[in-house]
BALUM-175122 format. One record per residue (C-alpha): residue in three letters; x negated, y, z. Coordinates in steps of 0.25 Angstrom, whole numbers, padded with zeros to 4 digits, always signed. Layout:
! residues N
ALAXYZ ...
This chain:
! residues 762
MET+0101+0494-0204 ALA+0091+0504-0199 GLY+0076+0500-0202 GLU+0065+0497-0192 GLY+0062+0512-0190 THR+0076+0516-0186 ALA+0076+0524-0173 PHE+0080+0516-0161 GLY+0093+0524-0158 ALA+0098+0523-0172 LEU+0095+0508-0173 LEU+0102+0506-0160 ARG+0115+0514-0165 GLU+0115+0506-0178 LEU+0114+0493-0171 ARG+0125+0497-0161 LEU+0135+0501-0172 GLU+0132+0488-0180 ALA+0136+0480-0167 SER+0148+0489-0166 LEU+0145+0493-0152 THR+0148+0506-0145 ILE+0137+0512-0136 GLU+0145+0508-0124 ALA+0147+0494-0129 LEU+0132+0493-0132 SER+0129+0499-0118 ALA+0138+0488-0112 ALA+0131+0477-0120 SER+0117+0481-0117 GLY+0117+0488-0104 VAL+0110+0501-0109 SER+0118+0513-0105 VAL+0127+0520-0115 ARG+0119+0533-0114 GLY+0106+0525-0116 ILE+0111+0519-0129 GLY+0117+0533-0134 ASP+0104+0540-0131 LEU+0096+0529-0138 GLU+0105+0530-0151 ARG+0104+0545-0151 GLY+0088+0544-0150 ARG+0089+0552-0137 ARG+0081+0542-0130 ALA+0068+0534-0134 ALA+0070+0520-0138 PRO+0072+0511-0126 GLN+0063+0500-0120 ARG+0064+0485-0125 GLY+0073+0481-0114 THR+0084+0491-0117 VAL+0083+0488-0132 ALA+0084+0473-0129 ALA+0097+0477-0121 LEU+0103+0485-0133 ALA+0099+0474-0143 GLU+0107+0464-0134 GLY+0119+0473-0133 LEU+0119+0475-0148 GLY+0118+0460-0150 LEU+0106+0461-0160 GLY+0099+0450-0166 GLU+0083+0448-0165 VAL+0080+0457-0178 GLU+0089+0468-0174 ARG+0084+0468-0159 GLU+0070+0469-0164 ARG+0073+0481-0173 LEU+0079+0488-0161 LEU+0067+0485-0153 ALA+0058+0490-0164 ALA+0066+0503-0165 ALA+0064+0505-0150 ARG+0049+0502-0150 SER+0048+0512-0162 GLY+0056+0522-0154 ARG+0047+0521-0142 ASN+0035+0523-0150 ARG+0040+0536-0157 GLY+0047+0541-0145 TYR+0044+0551-0134 SER+0030+0553-0129 PRO+0030+0556-0115 LEU+0019+0561-0106 GLY+0009+0549-0107 VAL-0003+0545-0099 ARG-0012+0553-0108 ALA-0005+0565-0103 PHE-0006+0562-0088 PRO-0015+0571-0080 ARG-0030+0568-0080 GLY-0038+0562-0068 ILE-0037+0547-0071 ASP-0049+0544-0079 ASP-0058+0542-0066 PHE-0048+0533-0060 VAL-0054+0523-0050 GLY-0049+0511-0042 ARG-0034+0508-0039 GLU-0035+0494-0046 ARG-0025+0488-0037 GLU-0015+0499-0039 LEU-0017+0499-0054 GLY-0016+0484-0055 ARG-0002+0485-0047 LEU+0003+0496-0057 ALA-0001+0488-0069 GLU+0005+0475-0063 LEU+0018+0483-0061 ALA+0018+0489-0075 ALA+0015+0475-0081 GLU+0026+0468-0074 HIS+0036+0479-0077 CYS+0033+0480-0091 SER+0034+0465-0093 ALA+0047+0465-0087 GLY+0051+0476-0097 GLU+0046+0468-0109 ALA+0055+0457-0104 GLY+0067+0466-0104 ALA+0069+0468-0089 GLU+0073+0482-0092 ALA+0083+0479-0102 ALA+0096+0487-0101 GLY+0089+0496-0091 HIS+0087+0485-0080 GLY+0072+0486-0079 ARG+0067+0495-0068 PRO+0054+0503-0069 VAL+0043+0500-0059 VAL+0040+0511-0050 VAL+0027+0512-0042 THR+0024+0522-0031 VAL+0009+0526-0029 SER+0007+0533-0016 GLY-0004+0537-0007 PRO-0011+0548+0001 PRO-0015+0561-0007 GLY-0027+0559-0015 THR-0026+0544-0017 GLY-0025+0546-0032 LYS-0010+0542-0034 THR-0008+0550-0047 THR-0021+0546-0053 LEU-0017+0531-0051 ALA-0004+0533-0057 LEU-0010+0540-0069 HIS-0021+0529-0071 ALA-0010+0519-0070 ALA-0001+0526-0080 ARG-0013+0526-0090 GLU-0016+0511-0087 LEU-0001+0507-0089 ALA+0002+0516-0101 ASP+0003+0504-0111 ARG+0014+0498-0102 PHE+0023+0510-0104 PRO+0023+0514-0118 ASP+0035+0524-0117 GLY+0026+0533-0109 GLN+0020+0537-0096 LEU+0024+0550-0089 MET+0019+0556-0076 VAL+0028+0566-0068 ASP+0021+0574-0057 LEU+0032+0575-0046 ARG+0024+0585-0039 GLY+0027+0579-0025 MET+0018+0588-0018 ASP+0024+0601-0022 ASP+0032+0609-0012 VAL+0044+0608-0022 PRO+0041+0596-0031 PRO+0050+0594-0043 GLU+0064+0587-0041 PRO+0068+0574-0048 PRO+0077+0581-0058 GLU+0065+0590-0063 LEU+0056+0578-0064 LEU+0067+0569-0071 LEU+0068+0580-0082 GLY+0053+0581-0084 VAL+0052+0566-0086 LEU+0064+0566-0096 LYS+0057+0577-0104 ALA+0044+0570-0104 PHE+0051+0558-0110 GLY+0056+0566-0121 VAL+0071+0567-0117 ALA+0077+0578-0126 ASP+0082+0591-0119 ARG+0096+0589-0125 ASP+0097+0576-0118 LEU+0092+0582-0105 SER+0102+0593-0106 LYS+0113+0584-0110 ALA+0110+0575-0098 GLY+0109+0586-0089 PRO+0101+0586-0075 GLN+0111+0576-0070 GLY+0109+0566-0081 HIS+0094+0567-0081 PRO+0092+0556-0071 GLU+0099+0546-0079 LEU+0092+0551-0092 TYR+0079+0549-0084 ARG+0082+0535-0081 GLN+0086+0532-0095 VAL+0074+0538-0101 LEU+0065+0530-0092 ALA+0073+0517-0093 ASP+0070+0517-0108 ARG+0055+0519-0107 ARG+0044+0511-0103 CYS+0036+0522-0097 LEU+0027+0525-0085 LEU+0031+0536-0076 VAL+0022+0542-0066 LEU+0029+0550-0055 ASP+0017+0557-0048 ASN+0016+0564-0035 ALA+0030+0561-0030 ARG+0035+0569-0018 ASP+0045+0558-0012 GLU+0055+0548-0016 ALA+0066+0558-0019 GLN+0058+0564-0030 VAL+0054+0551-0036 ARG+0066+0542-0035 PRO+0075+0549-0046 LEU+0063+0548-0055 LEU+0062+0533-0054 PRO+0069+0526-0066 GLY+0078+0515-0063 ALA+0076+0507-0076 GLY+0066+0504-0087 ALA+0053+0498-0089 GLY+0044+0510-0084 MET+0035+0512-0073 VAL+0035+0523-0063 LEU+0023+0527-0054 VAL+0026+0537-0043 THR+0014+0543-0035 SER+0016+0550-0022 ARG+0009+0553-0009 ARG+0021+0548-0002 MET+0024+0533-0002 LEU+0038+0535-0007 THR+0043+0524+0002 GLY+0058+0527-0001 LEU+0056+0523-0016 GLU+0062+0509-0018 SER+0058+0498-0028 VAL+0044+0504-0031 HIS+0030+0498-0031 ARG+0021+0505-0021 LEU+0006+0508-0023 THR-0001+0516-0011 LEU-0015+0522-0014 ASP-0026+0524-0004 GLU-0040+0528-0006 LEU-0050+0521-0015 SER-0059+0511-0011 PRO-0074+0515-0008 ALA-0078+0509-0021 GLU-0067+0516-0029 ALA-0070+0529-0023 ALA-0085+0528-0027 ALA-0081+0524-0041 PHE-0072+0536-0042 LEU-0082+0546-0037 THR-0092+0540-0046 ALA-0083+0542-0058 LEU-0082+0557-0054 VAL-0096+0561-0050 GLY-0103+0551-0060 ARG-0111+0538-0058 GLU-0125+0545-0057 ARG-0121+0554-0045 ALA-0113+0543-0038 GLU-0124+0533-0039 ALA-0134+0543-0035 ASP-0129+0542-0020 PRO-0118+0531-0019 GLY-0118+0532-0004 ALA-0114+0547-0005 LEU-0103+0543-0015 ALA-0098+0534-0005 GLU-0098+0544+0006 VAL-0090+0554-0003 ALA-0080+0543-0006 GLY-0079+0540+0009 HIS-0077+0555+0013 CYS-0066+0556+0002 GLY-0060+0544+0009 ASN-0060+0537-0005 LEU-0047+0546-0008 PRO-0046+0548-0023 LEU-0043+0563-0023 ALA-0055+0566-0013 LEU-0064+0557-0022 ARG-0060+0565-0034 VAL-0063+0578-0027 ALA-0076+0574-0022 GLY-0080+0568-0036 ASN-0075+0581-0043 TRP-0083+0589-0033 LEU-0096+0581-0036 ALA-0093+0581-0051 THR-0093+0596-0052 ARG-0105+0598-0043 THR-0115+0591-0050 GLY-0126+0596-0041 TRP-0120+0589-0029 SER-0124+0575-0025 VAL-0114+0566-0020 ARG-0121+0566-0006 ARG-0119+0581-0005 LEU-0104+0579-0006 ALA-0104+0567+0003 ASP-0110+0575+0014 ARG-0101+0586+0012 LEU-0089+0577+0013 ALA-0095+0571+0025 LEU-0090+0583+0033 GLU-0076+0580+0037 GLU-0072+0594+0040 ARG-0076+0598+0026 ARG-0072+0586+0018 LEU-0058+0590+0014 ASP-0063+0604+0009 THR-0074+0597+0001 LEU-0064+0588-0006 THR-0059+0599-0014 ALA-0063+0601-0029 GLY-0055+0612-0037 ASP-0040+0609-0036 LEU-0043+0595-0031 GLN-0042+0597-0016 LEU-0040+0586-0006 PRO-0034+0594+0005 ALA-0024+0600-0004 ALA-0019+0586-0008 PHE-0018+0582+0006 ASN-0010+0595+0009 LEU+0000+0592-0001 SER+0005+0580+0007 TYR+0003+0586+0021 ARG+0012+0598+0018 GLN+0024+0589+0015 LEU+0023+0582+0028 THR+0034+0585+0039 PRO+0029+0593+0051 ALA+0028+0580+0060 ALA+0020+0573+0049 ALA+0011+0584+0046 ARG+0008+0585+0061 MET+0006+0570+0062 PHE-0004+0571+0050 ARG-0012+0581+0057 LEU-0013+0575+0071 LEU-0016+0561+0065 SER-0030+0567+0061 LEU-0033+0566+0076 VAL-0033+0551+0076 ASP-0047+0547+0077 GLY-0046+0533+0070 PRO-0043+0529+0056 ASP-0028+0527+0059 ALA-0017+0529+0069 GLY-0004+0522+0074 ALA+0009+0528+0076 ALA+0008+0528+0091 GLY-0005+0537+0090 ALA+0001+0546+0080 ALA+0013+0548+0089 ARG+0004+0551+0101 LEU-0003+0562+0092 THR+0010+0569+0088 GLY+0018+0567+0100 GLN+0029+0560+0092 SER+0037+0548+0096 LEU+0031+0535+0089 PHE+0043+0534+0079 ASP+0042+0548+0075 ALA+0027+0547+0073 GLU+0029+0534+0065 ASP+0038+0542+0056 THR+0029+0554+0055 LEU+0017+0544+0051 GLU+0026+0537+0041 GLU+0028+0551+0034 LEU+0013+0553+0033 VAL+0012+0539+0027 GLU+0023+0542+0017 THR+0016+0555+0013 GLY+0003+0548+0011 LEU-0005+0555+0022 LEU-0006+0543+0031 GLY-0010+0528+0027 THR-0005+0516+0035 ASP-0011+0503+0039 ARG-0001+0494+0047 ASP+0004+0504+0057 ARG-0008+0513+0057 TYR-0009+0526+0050 ARG-0021+0531+0043 PHE-0026+0544+0037 HIS-0035+0545+0025 ASP-0048+0551+0030 LEU-0046+0564+0021 LEU-0032+0565+0026 ARG-0037+0564+0040 LEU-0046+0576+0037 TYR-0035+0584+0031 ALA-0026+0581+0043 ARG-0037+0586+0052 GLY-0037+0599+0045 ARG-0022+0600+0046 LEU-0023+0597+0061 ARG-0034+0608+0063 ALA-0026+0618+0055 GLU-0012+0616+0060 GLU-0013+0610+0075 PRO-0018+0618+0087 ALA-0030+0612+0093 ALA-0023+0610+0106 VAL-0012+0601+0099 VAL-0023+0593+0092 GLU-0030+0591+0105 ALA-0018+0587+0112 ALA-0014+0577+0101 ARG-0028+0571+0101 SER-0028+0569+0116 ALA-0014+0563+0116 LEU-0019+0553+0106 HIS-0032+0549+0113 ARG-0025+0548+0126 TRP-0014+0539+0121 LEU-0025+0530+0113 LEU-0033+0528+0126 GLU-0021+0525+0135 THR-0016+0515+0124 THR-0030+0509+0123 VAL-0030+0506+0138 MET-0017+0499+0138 ALA-0020+0491+0125 GLY-0034+0487+0130 ARG-0029+0482+0144 TRP-0021+0471+0137 TYR-0034+0464+0137 GLU-0039+0468+0151 PRO-0038+0459+0163 ASP-0027+0464+0173 HIS-0020+0473+0162 GLY-0013+0467+0150 ALA-0001+0474+0144 PRO+0002+0488+0147 PRO+0010+0491+0159 VAL+0025+0493+0156 THR+0024+0507+0160 TRP+0015+0510+0148 GLN+0023+0517+0137 SER+0017+0518+0123 ASP+0020+0518+0108 VAL+0010+0507+0106 ASP+0014+0493+0107 LEU+0004+0486+0117 SER+0014+0475+0121 THR+0004+0464+0117 ALA-0011+0463+0118 ASP-0011+0461+0103 GLN-0004+0474+0101 ALA-0014+0481+0110 ARG-0026+0475+0103 ARG-0020+0480+0089 TRP-0018+0494+0095 LEU-0032+0495+0101 GLN-0038+0490+0087 ASP-0029+0499+0079 GLU-0032+0511+0087 GLY-0046+0508+0090 LEU-0053+0520+0084 ASN-0042+0529+0089 TRP-0044+0525+0104 LEU-0059+0524+0103 ALA-0059+0539+0098 ALA-0050+0542+0110 LEU-0060+0535+0119 ARG-0071+0543+0114 ALA-0063+0556+0116 ALA-0060+0552+0130 ALA-0075+0550+0133 ALA-0079+0563+0126 ALA-0069+0570+0135 GLY-0074+0563+0148 ASP-0062+0555+0150 HIS-0071+0544+0156 ALA-0060+0537+0164 THR-0051+0535+0151 VAL-0063+0530+0143 VAL-0067+0519+0154 GLU-0052+0515+0155 VAL-0051+0513+0140 ALA-0064+0505+0139 GLU-0060+0496+0151 ALA-0046+0493+0144 LEU-0053+0489+0132 HIS-0064+0479+0138 TRP-0057+0466+0135 PHE-0050+0471+0123 SER-0064+0473+0117 ASP-0066+0458+0116 GLN-0054+0458+0106 TRP-0061+0468+0096 ILE-0076+0466+0098 PHE-0081+0471+0085 TRP-0073+0484+0084 GLY-0086+0492+0086 HIS-0083+0502+0097 TRP-0084+0494+0110 PRO-0098+0498+0113 GLU-0094+0513+0112 ILE-0082+0511+0120 PHE-0088+0504+0132 ALA-0101+0513+0131 THR-0092+0525+0132 ALA-0084+0519+0143 ALA-0097+0516+0151 ARG-0101+0531+0150 SER-0087+0535+0154 ALA-0088+0526+0166 GLN-0102+0531+0170 ALA-0096+0545+0169 LEU-0085+0541+0179 GLY-0096+0536+0188 ASP-0090+0523+0191 PRO-0101+0512+0190 LEU-0090+0501+0189 LEU-0084+0507+0177 GLU-0098+0509+0171 ALA-0102+0495+0173 THR-0089+0490+0167 GLN-0090+0498+0154 ILE-0105+0496+0153 ASN-0102+0481+0153 TYR-0092+0483+0142 HIS-0102+0490+0134 ALA-0112+0479+0136 TRP-0102+0470+0130 ALA-0099+0479+0118 LEU-0114+0480+0115 LEU-0116+0465+0116 VAL-0104+0460+0109 CYS-0100+0471+0099 GLU-0114+0476+0095 GLY-0122+0464+0098 ARG-0132+0472+0107 PRO-0136+0462+0118 HIS-0148+0470+0123 ASP-0140+0483+0124 SER-0129+0475+0131 LEU-0139+0470+0141 ASP-0143+0484+0145 ARG-0128+0488+0146 SER-0125+0476+0155 ALA-0136+0479+0164 GLN-0131+0494+0165 ALA-0117+0488+0168 LEU-0123+0479+0179 ALA-0130+0491+0186 ALA-0117+0499+0186 ALA-0109+0487+0191 ARG-0118+0485+0202 ARG-0117+0499+0206 ALA-0102+0497+0206 GLY-0103+0484+0214 ASP-0094+0477+0204 LEU-0097+0462+0202 SER-0088+0460+0190 GLN-0095+0471+0181 GLN-0109+0465+0186 GLY-0104+0452+0181 TRP-0100+0457+0168 SER-0114+0464+0166 HIS-0120+0450+0168 LYS-0110+0444+0158 TYR-0114+0454+0147 ALA-0129+0452+0150 ALA-0127+0437+0149 TRP-0120+0439+0136 ALA-0131+0448+0130 HIS-0143+0439+0135 ARG-0136+0427+0129 LEU-0135+0434+0115 LEU-0150+0437+0117 GLY-0153+0422+0119 GLU-0157+0425+0133 HIS-0149+0413+0139 ALA-0155+0413+0153 GLU-0153+0427+0156 ALA-0139+0426+0150 ALA-0136+0415+0160 ARG-0141+0422+0172 HIS-0133+0435+0169 ASN-0120+0426+0166 SER-0122+0419+0179 GLU-0123+0432+0187 GLY-0111+0437+0180 ALA-0103+0425+0183 ALA-0106+0426+0198 LEU-0102+0440+0198 PHE-0089+0438+0191 GLU-0086+0427+0201 THR-0089+0435+0213 ALA-0081+0447+0207 GLY-0069+0438+0204 ASP-0070+0442+0189 LEU-0063+0431+0182 HIS-0065+0437+0168 GLY-0080+0439+0170 ALA-0082+0425+0176 LEU-0075+0419+0163 GLN-0084+0427+0154 SER-0096+0423+0162 ARG-0092+0408+0159 VAL-0090+0411+0144 GLU-0104+0417+0144 HIS-0110+0405+0151 ASP-0103+0395+0141 GLN-0109+0403+0130 LEU-0123+0403+0136 LEU-0122+0387+0137 VAL-0119+0387+0122 ASP-0130+0396+0118 GLY-0140+0389+0127 GLY-0137+0376+0120 ARG-0130+0369+0132 LEU-0118+0365+0123 GLU-0111+0354+0131 GLU-0112+0362+0143 ALA-0106+0374+0136 VAL-0094+0366+0131 GLU-0091+0361+0145 ALA-0093+0375+0151 THR-0085+0382+0141 LEU-0073+0372+0143 SER-0074+0375+0158 THR-0073+0390+0155 LEU-0061+0388+0146 SER-0055+0380+0158 PHE-0059+0392+0167 LEU-0052+0401+0158 ASP-0039+0393+0158 GLN-0039+0392+0173 ALA-0040+0407+0174 GLY-0027+0409+0167 ASP-0022+0423+0167 ARG-0033+0428+0177 ILE-0040+0430+0164 GLU-0035+0441+0155 PRO-0028+0434+0143 HIS-0036+0441+0132 ALA-0049+0439+0139 ALA-0045+0424+0141 GLU-0042+0422+0126 PHE-0055+0429+0123 THR-0063+0420+0132 ARG-0056+0408+0126 MET-0060+0411+0112 ASN-0075+0413+0117 LEU-0075+0400+0125 ARG-0069+0392+0113 THR-0080+0399+0104 VAL-0091+0394+0114 LEU-0085+0380+0114 GLY-0085+0381+0099 GLY-0100+0385+0098 ALA-0104+0375+0108 HIS-0097+0363+0101 ALA-0103+0369+0088 ARG-0117+0368+0093 LEU-0114+0354+0098 GLY-0109+0350+0084 ASN-0095+0347+0089 TRP-0089+0354+0077 ASP-0075+0349+0079 ALA-0075+0355+0094 ALA-0082+0368+0089 ILE-0071+0370+0078 GLU-0060+0367+0088 HIS-0065+0377+0098 LEU-0068+0388+0088 ARG-0054+0387+0081 ILE-0048+0389+0095 ALA-0057+0401+0097 VAL-0053+0407+0083 GLU-0038+0405+0087 LEU-0040+0412+0100 CYS-0047+0424+0093 ARG-0036+0425+0083 ALA-0025+0424+0093 GLY-0032+0436+0101 GLY-0035+0444+0089 ASN-0050+0444+0092 THR-0056+0444+0078 ALA-0070+0447+0083 MET-0071+0434+0091 GLU-0063+0426+0080 SER-0073+0430+0069 ARG-0084+0425+0078 VAL-0077+0412+0081 LEU-0073+0410+0066 VAL-0088+0410+0062 HIS-0091+0399+0073 LEU-0079+0391+0068 GLY-0083+0392+0054 ASP-0098+0387+0057 SER-0092+0375+0065 LEU-0083+0372+0054 LEU-0094+0372+0044 ALA-0103+0363+0052 ALA-0091+0354+0053 GLY-0090+0353+0038 HIS-0077+0361+0037 ARG-0081+0371+0026 ALA-0067+0376+0022 GLU-0063+0379+0037 ALA-0076+0385+0039 ARG-0074+0394+0027 ASP-0061+0398+0033 ALA-0066+0402+0046 PHE-0077+0411+0040 SER-0067+0417+0031 ARG-0057+0420+0043 CYS-0069+0426+0050 ARG-0072+0435+0038 ALA-0058+0439+0037 LEU-0057+0445+0051 GLY-0063+0458+0047 VAL-0068+0470+0055 THR-0064+0466+0069 ALA-0072+0453+0068 ASP-0087+0451+0072 PRO-0095+0457+0061 ASN-0106+0446+0063 SER-0095+0435+0062 LEU-0090+0441+0049 THR-0104+0441+0043 GLU-0106+0426+0047 ALA-0093+0422+0041 ARG-0096+0429+0028 LYS-0110+0422+0028 ARG-0104+0408+0031 LEU-0094+0410+0020 ALA-0105+0414+0010 GLU-0112+0402+0014 LEU-0100+0393+0011 ASP-0098+0400-0002 ASN-0113+0397-0006 ARG-0112+0382-0002 
């Protein structure tokens, strides 16, 4: 018998002959291929992994001692075998790696699970499958850097080597799979005679065998597409493959996917600090944050900016921040030697189809942070389905990001797209596309907003659009998703002197504004519309829009004195127009402002005058709001029993009005009245009644999607629950308020956080 140091191949042959087995018979008994056994015995392949050795031992019928000798020979063979390109020979640029903890954690988790399965023999007889992970993302997000860092972190799990292959996917003519296969085989030490014997047609099978017998980490960097990658993915073995690509490689099956985006602000600051030095970074942390912000926290841009500062020691961080603040020069500034951000973007851009390249350019005209497919179709003149296909091509190539059904540029890619637009599109074409988009945005805004306006509701059957406005909820979602886009279109219409359109849009949004109170732009919208109404010379339109502006100042910005000034101006314009209804609204808003200022007598006087005007004008909506104001005045004045009775009477009045009140205005008023009742009962100490009314108000807010009102009511509900001794339920109410996010009332969010902190400290 051979000793412990005998080469694996010789030992395997000796044991096979002792068992009186041919290679074919051992293959049948073990499941290892005839060719694989032959190559092992001849020393043409490095020793196999533990699972393959276990399968051979089983096929040979070995006892425990002989099985261990075969395993020892395999381990010895792996230790003395080939020495492929390892992590230490990988390109530089990973020593200053920052962030990506989630992605690295996921890769480590996958490697640990896979290696544990391998140790348990899951890859025996070639049945184990390597884990394949795609790492995709826009240009400059650090995909290669992540793969290199991960390879170094995971090296111990892959003792048979770590190999990186540059697939050069951005080249005009990237290498084909046969060339890449051959390179990997040579890197793993396959002899030229074996390569020649197998021939090009046999290289794929040889490639699969080599990787199946090794626990190695293979990094396929910079893949062009699925067709280039698929032949390089081993079908068996205990290895791991990381594939990086600007494309999402959606067509690859049975793979794990990681998608990279920009770094967090904290990670970006840490990255820049590592590049420029802590002393310079800490000298002006504000400027450092500005540099990171102008770089969009994109790793490649941050590296360029950091290298720029590192080589210009006389520059302060503030100087670079100010230079990057100029949008028209930002991309040119983000160039340092052969690190050029525009060049990185251009590699992806030049691979687009003509339709996708045009869409990419025109999307830079979108004013807001993102766009929908219907808006993109309007920009390019495509059908909706064609536009969606084109958008998905841009997503697949990493040039657009997505959030639900919205499409978003990275800030620096938007600047690059604008540059391509100026260079490649005639000015007349650009202006026509912009005008078509703005016109469509404002037309759709009017139709969506009218869902909430009395005497309107759903769009007429004659209205044709790619946008689904079949329900009020769909209309609300569209208005909110496209908010910054239609706001920009409204500003453009005002600047162009299209005053009639500005007033029409603002009028259509009047009641909808109650659904999205704290968006932040209603004062601007209604002030702009008031100026347009004045330019049109129509005192009724002017009074109406000034009244809306008075509401916005009062409710959205908490400026009661300024609101009083505007309601007085609205009253004067309404009197010039001879319109009783708008005079009534002027008094209504004045009453509201005086009440918030604690001037209850003056508030009651204005509200009484407004109610009389509404009754004379036959304005049922105005009369209803005057009743609500009266009920709240009773509560604020401490006339609580009277307030409860009056508010219940107003609820009855609302029920009797039926469909004469616009449905959303009716629901909004119901939630207000329930809140008033809750407040009155709370001040009376009737906690059960207060909680009941406030719970109803919360459900009404939630059903209507009005998070601004819901946040306010939840705080009142939480306070009532606390007073009633229901601490757990109160905590739940405050937590629900805190979770509502940016569309909630900021003051209510502050109060909810304060209450939760107090509960934690008790």
